[in-house]
Steps between C-alpha positions, in 0.01 A plus 500: 500500500625849414423786749444852396670797687340601829353832386315323221387234754340771719305639212389147403377436851293817489346395178420156628338662805278698270400193303428304814188713556349300212566131579635263234243283325116509520309548827144390432207539736179294451190588705294195539353631821297776325354378173263743322275383213695175468819687421836506684710814533872452405764753605861450375803694620702481181874440449727785369437566134776668301304535178283798412219263388418176673265214389316308770428153361209278605547149352335400175607131539635313808717189527306172497222654298484509119247762410483876532352616837552883498486555877529881445125501407408442865670820616313826548576850644879466424692800645863584529650750755835662596633502851290810582184340380480693179337301224707408191363453153397151408376361171388148402673311215268215443343298793815418684739795472490822708745762365611756765660830415758678715578163644821607679269672752282188543451378861162325519229325297140461614219303321208269554490133392194299419508117512485266196282237645191723494567626148267442206496137382627554149787391287738723695410348833810398692525140626443527872837360619675772293263773631404691816207493740392778726239382744511745787541339845511149353747434229778687303667289231814696441676431171741784522495581122129578531577774749831665407765507236845657448673780320668418174859436581437460864351141509789364701484732789380365845132512613357541848124457513311605817160350529240662733238228565221385732649328808313171436646447158822301445717545196649159382794541258838366412655849501684636804246671729537692827176495695557817695154506664163322456405771247834559319709269290825602303588288189844525341657404170840587337329585170170502305548161341539336849206704636273395216591145570364498846110536530338549839165360614334715782227312681395384845770265589458134400846356454696183531864385432728201486870435408643262241828468309646798684215731402229661714168463317220748611136503409251785525129456417203732459182303445190710445274270699767358726458149341866459412762525771876554480565191711307289248695646200824455686425135551432462122815676394741324739525163305550690174768717659678197640488337156665809358773475771561147379503598140753786554695346783440827686263790450642764259369780739527558869141614533173501302162666550172367373231767483137370442181693437196268489183679371167325566330326205252798477754774570469811284878483459483178300474569132514342157774735390718457805445131559703317766873433527818634640810709429853410581764702676857409601426436864122497503189439293155661507187289445138577417303172528143418575371371833430145389296322771630147412827463685638248245427729210638802693822312565533382142459855373739654749767240427461529116549878510743539785746228373546698181535835667731375778735353234560846355762537777716298258416679183490793462633582847822298462505471123408810295607727218583866521145574371371372836798589721470876410140502396378808299162578647439779247567313167629153566707290267358148555729195549477216242508235772133458616560135410731496816334750735154361465512169293778328684372634826167346441654164387719481813201597723317195375805278507578592867138417595509158332839404630389588860179297473280808516341398173497152333685413179151469340416854608832628361429335171150640500629849563750467210217378276297804608789729402520336155123568452541868599818543290309372192285812513803719417700539180844356479734796537854548612492511876797739514334730248173489691670573819691800372180643346255390766365856541406518128216344302454218422744372756341673801202255464739199504634563853306225662677246282814553700339284768400232248750462213762657718460218762500230227827651371639462853404134511635425149826684579543297822445179311753596238762606747469168685516306171807675375687458830393149579319632804794688633363855433144625554324837456523545874885475473500769232282731700705468815820562310357819355381603848847446635653715236252786500285526811281784596743794422659393172318510169575311182499638148170407337652367179775300693275271711418231244861469368607470867256218572630324187858539626397360842338190345525366141511645148187311419308721753574781259301313236212461753493874562531593135207280394253525787577814714656747247333330222127413447505127427219296669620325819608135441264369767458147378879452460602644835208350700601167356835522672326510841239229436218721402307490172362806322245521218358826364164331449386151604203284564465386860241357733387695804251440784237775524148575603458667164533863404462677844632814665406711796474867574463689832223757545650736744185700566299187598793295640403208268685267259336442176543252206666677211600444136274191483155369394286222649587253228872573527567379853429188703290675763270678253600842635381801302677826468450692826384218721599569863726239662389433852705202620759234379503166654295629794718796574357845469689700246669813633781731386729333757462149346419584140831405355504168685140403398474630147843414364416126479194585296705683237807272512401160665798306613308176554187329369308536821146617499412856617168600644395859430227724646387789292198710405383679197414863570285516814372146447536213746836340573569192277754226562667293236789253489734439207833337418760647265522347155788467267519723198748496218602859432759686302728701723766752423853481635476161662786434737532160662757297686617191309386173668851352510788753501853401387770523768628838340150642488432402864830643612436834332142510624612433858771755480262767374196429726653345809834677519 
């Protein structure tokens, strides 16, 4: 270090003293204690700005989401002030940019924020886990990018967020938090990217936690009717978390926070545009899932969604490109590797469950078959091109396919890696090698990842990528499934047991289950469209047992007779008994296990599905 002369040092100290009056970074105040007209007041003590003009950016797009959000449209009454309280000139540049003149004098911003969950249900509606909720005195779902942004060129400065709140609300988050009093929390983050990565769920406390693999796993739940408890969700998540510990050898993170919001089935917050689901973050994930009364269905839903989101602690937290590591919230350049971030993550989520015995090999196979069915509804395109251009038409409408074809790519890649290495190298090995090299703080070059994977594995893996990931060739499902003792046929004749053409629908207003998509001559019970189902095998049908009682009527597993009580309209209750019959039907994408596998097929199948 080179020191300057003492006289200059004294002048520098004076200058530093002057600057200290305006603290480094952003000091944000959120007032959750005094909500007016469903809006929250935000006050920001701004960092020092050296430019004459400054642009305050609210995100257009956020990590983990692949459509435009434009969070700036939820801000009103935006004002900028100097240290004496004098207003500075502000003009809007589109929905997300606030341009401030004479910015060297800037000291404070003030504005109001409306929440996204109550917004109009149109094509611009923001998926709830990526949005915000302001429910005074009851819940504040704080995705930071819905409340505040950053100045262009000052995204990497530190943030301190002070939250004034009702005393009976607890803020669950993976971010560092100082709970200075029952009504005051202080959240901190070294930069905006880290801050945006740490949502907070404010609600009356219902929390649970456990430890596995060197990580503390915490669960916070808000259930609108109180039907779902954090302790129950924690018990559901623990076996999956222990399975991940076994898969990784040790958890990739020291802590993880699950944040669950469960709306009731008739909640005004539930919507066709929003749907249900979750959004991943590096050390947490935020869920918006229905209060399903049937405990078995609730557990199945939670595990199906949480296993995927939890695994994002591998990718993109520990394996990501510069496009994610230094995300551009204003006008992002998208990475080409959604096949990895979402597709491989989804495959590994399913593989971890089957290897741990949380689902059966038959269920794993059925889920892969379901992904083939869904992937068939999309055009064959280059996955890397689609990923790069996912914000543009027509690719923006193909995003859901990352969970379908993307997962199938993961399975086929795993099969090919094992085959080429005679079982000595797996997809898991490749992922862990990449995690070891990069980790949370180091990004790879987007164009360099596939060549690096090829260098780690086998030149033939380059051919796989060129044909099926970078190229648009149809997946070689029959060939690859054959290696593990499965058969695949795009269309095939097969025999199934069924009670005929029969479905069921729930009438929420009357709390009734009705026969649907059927006619009296199309099913063994003679049910007509709209007939009310009263009981199955002597058990009254309720929302709590509907999955258990109705599933065997749609997909019978045995030839046993079933006795049904039903009524037509307001007529008397009728009772009929029927047995399923065999039908020969044409099915698409038939996937079956070969009756007698070869030793090589059985070895690969066991390695993939049993570990």
